[in-house]
N, C-alpha and C positions, 0 to 999 in steps of 0.2 A: 331512689338511688341512695346508697349509704355514703357517708362522708368520713374520711380518715384525715387526721392531722399528723404530719411527720415532721418532727424537728430534726435539724441537721439533714434536711431533705435534698440538699443540692449536691451531695457528694457521698461516696462510700456506701455504707450499709443503708443509710437513709434514702439515698437516691435509688438504690436497688429495690428497696421496699416500696417507694413511690411507684416505680414502674410496674411492679407486680400488682399493687392495689388498683392501679389504673387498668391493667389488663384484666382484672376481675370486676370491672365496671363500677368501681368506686369513684366518687368525687374525691379529689386529693387536694389538700393544702400543703404545700412545701414551705417550710419555715427555715430561714437562714439569715444571717447577718449581712451577707454580701449580694447585692442586686447584680453586681458584675458576674459573680460566679453562677447565678441563676441564668443570666443571659447566655452564658457559655453552654449550658446543658439543656436549655429548654427545647432545642431541636431534637433531643432524644426522647421527648415526652409526646405521647398521644393520648387523647381522652379529655375528660373534664377536670381541669386543675386550675389552681391559682397559686401564685407565690405571695407570701406575706413576709415582709422584712421585719425581723425582730431579734432581740437579744434575750434568750430565756433566762439569763442571769438577773434580769430586771423584772420584778413583779408586775409593774405596769405594762410591760411588753407582753407578758404571759396572758394577762387579762384582755389586752387589746387583740391578741391573736384569736382567742376564743370568740370575742365579740364580732370580729370581722368575719370569721368563718360562719357564724350563725347568720349574719346579714347576707352573706353570699349564697350559702347552701342550705340554710334553715335549721341546722343542727349539727351535732357531732356524734358519731357512732364508735369511732376508734381513735385513740390517741397513742402514737408511737413516740416515745421519748428517746430519740437517737442522738441528739446534739451531745457532743462530748469533746473534752480536751485531754490530750495524752502528753505526759512528760515523764522522763526517767532521769535517774542520777542519784548519787549518794544523798542521804538525808541532810548532810552538812551543806549540800549545794542547793537545797530547796529554800528559797527565800519566802518570806511571808506573802509577797506579791504573787509568786508562782502558786503557792498553796491556795490562796484565796481565789485565784482564777480558776484553778482546777475544781475546787468545791463549789464555786459560784455557778459554773455551768453543769457539771456532772451531778451534783446533789441538789443544790438550790433550784436549778432549772427544772429538774425532773419533779421535784416536790411541788413547785408553784405552778407549773403547767398542769399537773394533775389536779391541784386544788382548783385552779380556774375552770377546768373542764368538768368537774364532778357533777355540777348541776345539770349540764346537757347530757352527760353519760347516764345519769339516773333516768332521765326522760326516755333515752333510746335503749336502756338496758344494755349498754355498750361494754367496751373492753379497753383496758390499758395494757400496752406492752412496753416495758422499759428495756433498754439495752445496757446490760451490766458488762461483765468480762470474767474470763477465767481468773484474772488477777483479783477479783472480788470474792472468789471462792477460796483460793489457796495462797494468795499473796505471791507477788513476783519479785525477783531480785532486782535491786536498784530502782525500785518502782513504788516506794512507800506511800507517797501522797496519792498517786493515781489508784493504787490498790485499796487504800482506805476509802476513797471516794466511791469506787465501785462496790466495795463491801457495804457501804451505806445504801447504795441502790438496791442491793439484794435484800437487806433488812427492811428497807422502806417498802419494797414490793410485797413482802410477806405480811407486814403490818397493815398495809392499805387493803390488801385482799381480804383480810379478816374484818376490817372495818366496813367494807362495802359489800360483803357476801350476801347479806339479807336484802339488798336493794333489788335485784343483784347486779353489780358491775364486777366483772372479773378483772383481776390484775395479775399479770405474769411478767416474767422477764427472760430474755435470752442471755446467755454468757458465752460470747464468742471467744475463740482463741485468736491466733493471728490470722487476719484476713487480708487478702490482696486488695488493698485500697490505697489511694494517694497517701494517706497517713502512714501506713505501713511501709510503702515504698520509700517515703522520706526518712523513716526510722532506719530502714535497712542501709540506705545510702550514707546516713550519718555515721552508722556503726562500722561501715566497711564490710559488713557481711553480705551474703547473697541469699536469694530466696531458697536456694538449695541448702545452705547452712541452717537456715531457720526450720526447714522442713524436717531435718533429721531428728528433731526432739518429739515429733508427732508420730503416734503409733500407726496412723494411716499413711505416713510417709510423705505428707504434703501439707501446705497451709491451705486455708479455706478460701472460697470465692464469696464476694458479697451477696450473690444471688441465693447461695445456700443459707445464709443467715436471714435473708428476706423471706425465704420460704417458711422458715421456723416462726418468724414474726407473724406472717399471714395466717399460719396454722393456729397459733395461739389466740389471734384476734377473731377467728372464724367459729361458726357454730360447730365445727368438727371438734373443737376443744371446749365444748359447752360445760363439761364437768371438771374443767381444770382451772384452778385459781390458786394463787400463792406459789406457783411452780417456778423453778429455775431450770431452764432448759439449756444444757451445755451443747454448744455447736463448736466443738474443738478438736475434732479428729482423735478423740480418745485421750487428750492431754491430761485431764483431771481424773481419769479412771485409775 
C-alpha cells in the first residue's frame, strides 16, 4: 500500500485530498498544527491514516514528520504540500510579522517538507504536488505578499522538477482559484461579499469545490500523470485564461 503525506490535511483542500487518497487505498498522514481541529474532522475519515502534529515553518518539524511517517508506514510515495496562509490588504498594511508568517508557511514549509522527503521519494520513485494559486500566476489585487509567496511555489515546483527528473521523482503543482473552503468563507464574510459576487468573475460562473482541486492533485500524483513534471495545473474555472 502506498503512503501519502498531506500538509494542511485537516481542512479545506488538504482534507479533501486526504479523503480522496484514502478512498484510493493509500495510507495517509495528515499534518496540521492543531490536534483539536483534527479531532473535529477525524469522524469524516475512513481507511488507514495517522495524524502528525507539526508546524511546517519549522525545519525540525518537517524532518520529524517524515521520520514518523517512515516509522509508521515504512516509506513515502506522495507528498502534498497544501499547508498555507492567506492574507490580503494594501502593501502599506503588511507588517514584517505578517510577511514572515506567510512566507514561513507557504514557501519555507513547502521547500523544507520537500527537502526532508526527497530521500524517501527517491526510493519510491514518488511524486510531489504543491498547492500554489492563481495569485502566483497572475498576481491578485491587494494581495502582494500572498501572491509573491505562491509565485515562489510555482518557480520552486519547476526548479525541483528539473533537479529530480533523472531520479525520477515528479514534481508538479495545482493553482486553484477561489475554492469554497473555511478559509474562503471567512474571507467572504470579512469583505461583506457573497459567494455569488465572487462567482461573477469566473468564466464558468461559479467558484470551485475542494474536491475538484483534490481530484487534480490525485491525478498529478498518480501514474496517469507519469509523463508530467514541472507542470502548473490551473483549477480556476477559466480565470487565468
